[in-house]
C-alpha positions as a LaTeX table, in Angstrom:
\begin{tabular}{lrrr}
\hline
Residue & $x$ (\AA) & $y$ (\AA) & $z$ (\AA) \\
\hline
Met1 & 130.13 & 98.65 & 115.63 \\
Arg2 & 128.85 & 96.72 & 112.59 \\
Thr3 & 127.38 & 94.19 & 114.75 \\
Ala4 & 125.62 & 97.10 & 116.79 \\
Ile5 & 124.17 & 98.32 & 113.57 \\
Glu6 & 122.89 & 94.91 & 112.67 \\
Ala7 & 121.38 & 94.84 & 116.03 \\
Ala8 & 119.78 & 98.13 & 115.74 \\
Ser9 & 118.11 & 96.92 & 112.53 \\
Arg10 & 116.11 & 94.33 & 114.48 \\
Ser11 & 114.57 & 97.19 & 116.58 \\
Arg12 & 113.18 & 99.20 & 113.64 \\
Leu13 & 109.54 & 98.05 & 114.23 \\
Leu14 & 109.82 & 97.81 & 117.99 \\
Ser15 & 111.43 & 100.96 & 119.28 \\
Pro16 & 109.63 & 104.08 & 117.72 \\
Pro17 & 109.10 & 106.73 & 118.52 \\
Asn18 & 112.53 & 106.09 & 120.42 \\
Pro19 & 115.34 & 105.62 & 118.17 \\
Trp20 & 116.36 & 102.13 & 116.94 \\
Val21 & 119.80 & 101.59 & 118.56 \\
Gly22 & 122.05 & 98.65 & 118.76 \\
Ala23 & 124.84 & 97.93 & 121.41 \\
Val24 & 127.60 & 95.50 & 121.79 \\
Leu25 & 129.65 & 94.87 & 125.06 \\
Val26 & 132.98 & 93.14 & 125.01 \\
Ser27 & 134.31 & 92.05 & 128.31 \\
Pro28 & 137.83 & 91.79 & 129.24 \\
Asp29 & 138.12 & 88.19 & 129.00 \\
Gly30 & 136.60 & 88.56 & 125.08 \\
Gln31 & 132.98 & 87.74 & 125.96 \\
Val32 & 130.60 & 89.49 & 123.53 \\
Phe33 & 127.04 & 90.30 & 124.44 \\
Val34 & 124.66 & 92.02 & 121.97 \\
Gly35 & 121.31 & 94.08 & 122.57 \\
Ser36 & 118.97 & 96.44 & 120.98 \\
Thr37 & 116.40 & 98.98 & 122.06 \\
Gln38 & 113.12 & 97.29 & 123.13 \\
Arg39 & 109.40 & 98.59 & 122.92 \\
Pro40 & 108.68 & 102.14 & 124.48 \\
Gly41 & 109.07 & 101.72 & 128.33 \\
Ala42 & 111.47 & 98.84 & 128.21 \\
Asn43 & 115.14 & 98.68 & 128.02 \\
His44 & 117.21 & 101.05 & 125.64 \\
Ala45 & 120.02 & 99.14 & 123.77 \\
Glu46 & 122.60 & 99.95 & 126.37 \\
Arg47 & 120.75 & 98.66 & 129.46 \\
Glu48 & 119.62 & 95.73 & 127.57 \\
Val49 & 123.09 & 94.72 & 126.77 \\
Leu50 & 124.21 & 95.35 & 130.41 \\
Asp51 & 121.35 & 93.21 & 131.73 \\
Arg52 & 122.56 & 90.28 & 129.39 \\
Ala53 & 126.29 & 90.74 & 130.49 \\
Gly54 & 125.76 & 91.11 & 134.24 \\
Ala55 & 128.91 & 90.89 & 136.09 \\
Ala56 & 131.02 & 90.64 & 133.05 \\
Ser57 & 130.34 & 94.41 & 132.42 \\
Ala58 & 133.11 & 95.35 & 134.93 \\
Gly59 & 135.97 & 96.72 & 132.90 \\
Ala60 & 134.23 & 96.21 & 129.71 \\
Thr61 & 134.03 & 98.24 & 126.54 \\
Leu62 & 130.62 & 99.17 & 125.34 \\
Tyr63 & 129.55 & 99.91 & 121.67 \\
Ser64 & 126.64 & 101.78 & 120.81 \\
Thr65 & 125.18 & 103.28 & 117.46 \\
Leu66 & 123.97 & 106.45 & 119.20 \\
Glu67 & 125.37 & 108.54 & 122.06 \\
Pro68 & 123.82 & 107.26 & 125.49 \\
Cys69 & 121.05 & 109.16 & 126.99 \\
Ser70 & 121.44 & 111.06 & 130.19 \\
His71 & 117.89 & 111.98 & 130.98 \\
His72 & 114.83 & 110.67 & 132.64 \\
Gly73 & 112.04 & 109.57 & 130.38 \\
Arg74 & 110.19 & 106.47 & 130.52 \\
Thr75 & 113.24 & 104.74 & 131.74 \\
Ser76 & 116.28 & 106.10 & 133.80 \\
Pro77 & 119.47 & 107.52 & 132.04 \\
Cys78 & 121.52 & 104.90 & 130.35 \\
Thr79 & 124.70 & 106.76 & 131.36 \\
Asn80 & 123.65 & 106.03 & 135.02 \\
Ala81 & 123.56 & 102.30 & 134.29 \\
Ile82 & 126.90 & 102.32 & 132.32 \\
Ile83 & 128.79 & 103.93 & 135.23 \\
Thr84 & 127.27 & 101.84 & 137.83 \\
Ala85 & 128.27 & 98.78 & 135.84 \\
Gly86 & 131.86 & 99.63 & 135.61 \\
Ile87 & 132.29 & 100.15 & 132.09 \\
Thr88 & 135.60 & 101.60 & 131.20 \\
Thr89 & 135.23 & 102.75 & 127.49 \\
Val90 & 132.17 & 103.62 & 125.43 \\
Val91 & 132.37 & 103.74 & 121.84 \\
Tyr92 & 129.53 & 105.28 & 119.81 \\
Ala93 & 128.69 & 106.35 & 116.26 \\
Val94 & 126.51 & 109.37 & 116.13 \\
Asp95 & 125.94 & 112.26 & 118.47 \\
Asp96 & 122.36 & 112.37 & 119.77 \\
Pro97 & 120.65 & 115.76 & 118.55 \\
Asp98 & 117.79 & 115.61 & 120.89 \\
Pro99 & 117.97 & 118.57 & 123.21 \\
Gln100 & 117.71 & 116.48 & 126.24 \\
Val101 & 121.10 & 114.68 & 125.42 \\
Ala102 & 123.08 & 116.66 & 122.69 \\
Gly103 & 126.47 & 115.95 & 124.22 \\
Ser104 & 125.38 & 115.55 & 127.86 \\
Gly105 & 125.50 & 111.88 & 127.51 \\
Ala106 & 129.23 & 111.86 & 126.59 \\
Ala107 & 130.15 & 114.59 & 128.92 \\
His108 & 128.25 & 112.49 & 132.05 \\
Leu109 & 130.49 & 109.49 & 131.15 \\
Glu110 & 133.65 & 111.44 & 130.80 \\
Ala111 & 132.99 & 113.08 & 134.04 \\
Ala112 & 132.88 & 109.75 & 135.65 \\
Gly113 & 136.39 & 108.81 & 134.31 \\
Ile114 & 135.05 & 106.68 & 131.40 \\
Arg115 & 137.10 & 106.93 & 128.10 \\
Val116 & 134.63 & 107.96 & 125.31 \\
Val117 & 135.18 & 107.57 & 121.36 \\
Ala118 & 132.75 & 109.14 & 119.04 \\
Gly119 & 132.20 & 108.90 & 115.29 \\
Val120 & 132.72 & 105.36 & 114.69 \\
Leu121 & 130.79 & 104.26 & 111.38 \\
Ala122 & 128.99 & 107.49 & 111.81 \\
Ala123 & 128.09 & 107.67 & 108.08 \\
Glu124 & 126.31 & 104.36 & 108.11 \\
Val125 & 124.56 & 105.09 & 111.41 \\
Glu126 & 123.33 & 108.52 & 109.92 \\
Val127 & 121.69 & 106.55 & 107.22 \\
Gln128 & 120.07 & 103.88 & 109.47 \\
Leu129 & 118.71 & 106.57 & 111.95 \\
Ala130 & 117.83 & 109.14 & 109.38 \\
Pro131 & 114.20 & 109.74 & 110.23 \\
Tyr132 & 115.11 & 109.97 & 113.96 \\
Leu133 & 117.87 & 112.41 & 113.46 \\
His134 & 115.89 & 114.58 & 111.00 \\
His135 & 113.02 & 114.75 & 113.51 \\
Arg136 & 115.42 & 115.84 & 116.23 \\
Arg137 & 117.23 & 118.33 & 114.26 \\
Thr138 & 114.11 & 119.92 & 112.39 \\
Gly139 & 111.17 & 119.21 & 114.61 \\
Arg140 & 109.51 & 117.68 & 111.58 \\
Pro141 & 108.92 & 113.99 & 110.46 \\
Tyr142 & 111.06 & 112.48 & 107.83 \\
Val143 & 108.89 & 112.46 & 104.80 \\
Val144 & 108.82 & 109.35 & 102.59 \\
Leu145 & 106.98 & 109.58 & 99.39 \\
Lys146 & 105.87 & 106.24 & 98.08 \\
Met147 & 104.42 & 105.73 & 94.55 \\
Ala148 & 103.51 & 102.80 & 92.35 \\
Ala149 & 103.76 & 103.19 & 88.54 \\
Thr150 & 103.94 & 101.50 & 85.14 \\
Leu151 & 107.40 & 101.61 & 83.41 \\
Asp152 & 106.20 & 104.43 & 81.30 \\
Gly153 & 105.34 & 106.57 & 84.76 \\
Arg154 & 101.46 & 106.04 & 84.85 \\
Thr155 & 99.69 & 105.45 & 88.17 \\
Ala156 & 96.31 & 104.89 & 86.75 \\
Ala157 & 94.46 & 104.44 & 83.65 \\
Val158 & 92.40 & 107.08 & 81.94 \\
Asp159 & 89.35 & 105.69 & 83.63 \\
Gly160 & 90.97 & 106.02 & 87.01 \\
Ser161 & 91.29 & 102.50 & 87.70 \\
Ser162 & 94.76 & 101.50 & 89.37 \\
Gln163 & 94.44 & 98.38 & 91.30 \\
Trp164 & 96.68 & 96.64 & 90.97 \\
Ile165 & 99.66 & 98.05 & 89.08 \\
Thr166 & 102.35 & 96.26 & 91.14 \\
Ser167 & 102.79 & 92.71 & 92.25 \\
Pro168 & 101.71 & 91.14 & 95.53 \\
Glu169 & 105.47 & 91.20 & 96.57 \\
Ala170 & 105.71 & 94.91 & 96.04 \\
Arg171 & 102.52 & 95.64 & 97.97 \\
Ala172 & 103.87 & 93.40 & 100.84 \\
Asp173 & 107.13 & 95.57 & 100.78 \\
Ala174 & 105.19 & 98.68 & 101.02 \\
His175 & 103.36 & 97.37 & 104.03 \\
Leu176 & 106.96 & 97.18 & 105.70 \\
Leu177 & 107.31 & 100.93 & 104.73 \\
Arg178 & 104.06 & 101.66 & 106.55 \\
Ala179 & 105.03 & 99.68 & 109.55 \\
Glu180 & 108.16 & 101.79 & 109.69 \\
Ser181 & 106.25 & 105.05 & 109.77 \\
Asp182 & 104.37 & 106.79 & 112.40 \\
Ala183 & 101.90 & 108.28 & 110.08 \\
Ile184 & 100.41 & 107.83 & 106.63 \\
Leu185 & 99.16 & 110.67 & 104.72 \\
Val186 & 96.77 & 110.87 & 101.67 \\
Gly187 & 94.71 & 113.43 & 100.00 \\
Ala188 & 90.80 & 113.68 & 100.33 \\
Gly189 & 90.64 & 112.82 & 96.66 \\
Thr190 & 92.33 & 109.40 & 97.25 \\
Val191 & 90.08 & 108.56 & 100.01 \\
Arg192 & 86.97 & 109.23 & 97.77 \\
Asp193 & 88.31 & 107.35 & 94.92 \\
Asp194 & 89.90 & 104.29 & 96.38 \\
Asp195 & 88.54 & 104.35 & 100.12 \\
Pro196 & 91.83 & 102.97 & 101.47 \\
Arg197 & 92.24 & 101.66 & 104.98 \\
Leu198 & 95.76 & 102.71 & 105.12 \\
Thr199 & 96.49 & 99.81 & 107.77 \\
Ile200 & 99.30 & 97.40 & 107.99 \\
Arg201 & 98.95 & 93.76 & 106.92 \\
Gly202 & 101.19 & 90.73 & 107.28 \\
Ile203 & 103.88 & 92.47 & 109.20 \\
Val204 & 105.21 & 91.40 & 112.59 \\
Ala205 & 107.92 & 92.83 & 114.82 \\
Ser206 & 111.24 & 91.05 & 115.54 \\
Asp207 & 109.95 & 89.77 & 118.89 \\
Gly208 & 107.04 & 88.14 & 117.06 \\
Gly209 & 104.55 & 90.61 & 118.52 \\
Pro210 & 102.43 & 93.08 & 116.45 \\
Val211 & 103.43 & 96.35 & 115.14 \\
Arg212 & 101.76 & 99.52 & 115.93 \\
Glu213 & 99.32 & 101.09 & 113.43 \\
Pro214 & 100.49 & 104.40 & 112.19 \\
Leu215 & 98.32 & 107.43 & 112.57 \\
Arg216 & 96.08 & 108.19 & 109.44 \\
Val217 & 96.26 & 111.50 & 108.07 \\
Val218 & 93.99 & 113.11 & 105.43 \\
Leu219 & 94.69 & 116.43 & 103.72 \\
Gly220 & 91.14 & 117.77 & 103.70 \\
Ser221 & 87.77 & 116.00 & 104.87 \\
Ala222 & 87.19 & 112.30 & 104.62 \\
Pro223 & 83.59 & 111.25 & 103.92 \\
Pro224 & 81.87 & 110.13 & 107.25 \\
Asp225 & 81.74 & 106.54 & 106.18 \\
Ala226 & 85.22 & 106.31 & 104.82 \\
Ala227 & 87.34 & 103.13 & 105.73 \\
Val228 & 90.41 & 105.42 & 106.85 \\
His229 & 88.36 & 106.61 & 109.98 \\
Pro230 & 89.38 & 107.08 & 112.68 \\
Cys231 & 91.87 & 109.59 & 111.08 \\
Leu232 & 93.29 & 113.19 & 111.63 \\
Glu233 & 92.17 & 115.49 & 109.18 \\
Leu234 & 94.43 & 118.56 & 108.38 \\
Gly235 & 94.31 & 121.45 & 106.01 \\
Gly236 & 96.65 & 124.45 & 105.23 \\
Glu237 & 100.27 & 124.84 & 104.51 \\
Leu238 & 102.41 & 121.63 & 104.18 \\
Val239 & 105.15 & 123.11 & 106.22 \\
Thr240 & 102.58 & 123.83 & 109.03 \\
Ile241 & 101.01 & 120.43 & 108.76 \\
Leu242 & 104.59 & 118.95 & 109.15 \\
Asp243 & 105.32 & 121.17 & 112.16 \\
Glu244 & 102.03 & 119.87 & 113.81 \\
Leu245 & 102.84 & 116.17 & 113.14 \\
Gly246 & 106.45 & 116.62 & 114.39 \\
Ser247 & 105.05 & 118.26 & 117.63 \\
Arg248 & 103.15 & 115.10 & 118.11 \\
Gly249 & 106.47 & 113.10 & 118.17 \\
Leu250 & 105.97 & 111.61 & 114.74 \\
Val251 & 109.31 & 110.54 & 113.48 \\
Gln252 & 108.52 & 109.53 & 109.84 \\
Leu253 & 105.63 & 110.20 & 107.75 \\
Met254 & 104.66 & 108.28 & 104.58 \\
Val255 & 102.97 & 110.26 & 101.86 \\
Glu256 & 100.98 & 107.76 & 99.65 \\
Gly257 & 99.22 & 110.08 & 97.29 \\
Gly258 & 97.58 & 110.89 & 95.06 \\
Ala259 & 99.16 & 112.53 & 92.37 \\
Gln260 & 98.19 & 116.00 & 93.36 \\
Val261 & 99.49 & 115.46 & 96.92 \\
Ala262 & 102.77 & 113.78 & 95.80 \\
Gly263 & 103.39 & 116.90 & 93.28 \\
Ser264 & 102.77 & 119.31 & 96.17 \\
Phe265 & 105.25 & 117.75 & 98.58 \\
His266 & 107.67 & 117.33 & 95.76 \\
Arg267 & 107.56 & 120.95 & 94.49 \\
Ala268 & 107.84 & 122.29 & 97.99 \\
Gly269 & 111.18 & 120.35 & 98.50 \\
Leu270 & 109.62 & 118.50 & 101.51 \\
Val271 & 110.32 & 114.98 & 100.45 \\
Asp272 & 113.29 & 113.37 & 102.18 \\
Arg273 & 113.19 & 109.92 & 100.30 \\
Tyr274 & 111.44 & 108.86 & 97.15 \\
Val275 & 110.30 & 105.26 & 96.90 \\
Ile276 & 108.92 & 104.17 & 93.65 \\
Tyr277 & 107.85 & 100.79 & 92.51 \\
Leu278 & 108.01 & 100.26 & 88.81 \\
Ala279 & 105.83 & 97.45 & 87.23 \\
Pro280 & 107.02 & 95.79 & 83.94 \\
Ala281 & 103.86 & 97.17 & 82.45 \\
Leu282 & 103.21 & 99.89 & 79.88 \\
Met283 & 100.20 & 102.13 & 79.63 \\
Gly284 & 101.36 & 103.10 & 76.01 \\
Gly285 & 100.06 & 106.63 & 75.87 \\
Asp286 & 99.90 & 110.05 & 77.55 \\
Asp287 & 96.34 & 109.98 & 78.78 \\
Gly288 & 96.85 & 108.15 & 82.13 \\
Arg289 & 97.67 & 109.68 & 85.38 \\
Gly290 & 101.17 & 110.42 & 86.21 \\
Ile291 & 103.20 & 110.15 & 89.33 \\
Phe292 & 102.75 & 113.87 & 89.96 \\
Ala293 & 100.02 & 116.34 & 89.14 \\
Gly294 & 100.40 & 119.97 & 88.70 \\
Pro295 & 103.26 & 122.05 & 86.81 \\
Gly296 & 106.56 & 120.25 & 86.41 \\
Ala297 & 109.96 & 121.71 & 85.44 \\
Gly298 & 109.81 & 124.54 & 82.95 \\
Thr299 & 113.21 & 123.68 & 81.42 \\
Ile300 & 115.84 & 120.85 & 81.44 \\
Asp301 & 117.91 & 123.05 & 83.72 \\
Asp302 & 114.98 & 123.04 & 86.34 \\
Val303 & 114.62 & 119.22 & 86.51 \\
Phe304 & 114.97 & 117.66 & 89.82 \\
Arg305 & 117.99 & 115.49 & 90.20 \\
Gly306 & 118.52 & 113.31 & 93.22 \\
Ala307 & 120.66 & 110.31 & 93.92 \\
Ile308 & 119.58 & 106.65 & 93.43 \\
Val309 & 120.73 & 105.02 & 96.67 \\
Asp310 & 119.02 & 101.71 & 96.02 \\
Ala311 & 117.46 & 99.74 & 93.27 \\
Arg312 & 116.17 & 96.04 & 93.72 \\
Ser313 & 113.82 & 93.62 & 92.26 \\
Val314 & 110.72 & 92.99 & 94.36 \\
Gly315 & 108.75 & 90.25 & 92.90 \\
Val316 & 108.47 & 91.04 & 89.12 \\
Asp317 & 108.65 & 94.67 & 90.06 \\
Leu318 & 111.65 & 97.08 & 90.36 \\
Arg319 & 111.99 & 99.25 & 93.68 \\
Val320 & 113.85 & 102.46 & 93.19 \\
Asp321 & 114.94 & 104.58 & 96.20 \\
Leu322 & 115.92 & 108.22 & 95.53 \\
His323 & 117.27 & 110.77 & 97.88 \\
Pro324 & 117.63 & 114.58 & 97.33 \\
Arg325 & 121.14 & 115.53 & 96.89 \\
\hline
\end{tabular}
């Protein structure tokens, strides 16, 4: 299963909006075959590893990070291929909450006489597949809030200048976050002030091909000549916007600011993952812009407290990943 998890990571930029899944097949004579989900319309992980194993699939055990699908989409059901190949045991980590699967994959296999074992390394795969699982369980995209700040928490100087607070390495890492996302959202104020393109630069997929560009979303209206066009312009309540984006099949939404938008998502409890890049720099006062704009906690008892799940150096900067508890 750990090998399957490693294989799944190689499909992170290939498979969305399909889940990034890894699979391993162990034949009766000990041969091991590894596969992962390909680009939309191509093989799911299970079918990929079955194709690689060929005749060695008969009597084999198949490991998958996600419950095999049992419905027709762009491809035929993986369960049909597993049964036809003569697999005798299927081991998977996490039940697929997609309503089109949701236990029917395991039931289809068991009805065909295949032994099914679920829940192996489930906690690890829950983390790896968090955006997909969140979308299928809630109907909304998994929200990643990304901000860059000085060590004393400032995102811009008093005159509004902010480029560049962090190092080229941190900016490259942020482009990988963009590549993992189905949409990037900014406020109209950020568009007017910074005129961002919100494109991906310097990232390629594991197959050497290009990564898809995320949908660009602006809260409010972008000027007609803004670099962000073509974009989707939305207004209204944030929960309604998330429902709209989720209905479009967007699995992960990256919120890039500005401070007012970041504060609104934070106070509404709509952030699933905070990624904050801290530069070894100090504004040295209280007149620069903070990470969040708007009212904060009124007392220490009201302070938001999450869990730091990762902290690592990126160039000269520090990347901190924070999850709500």
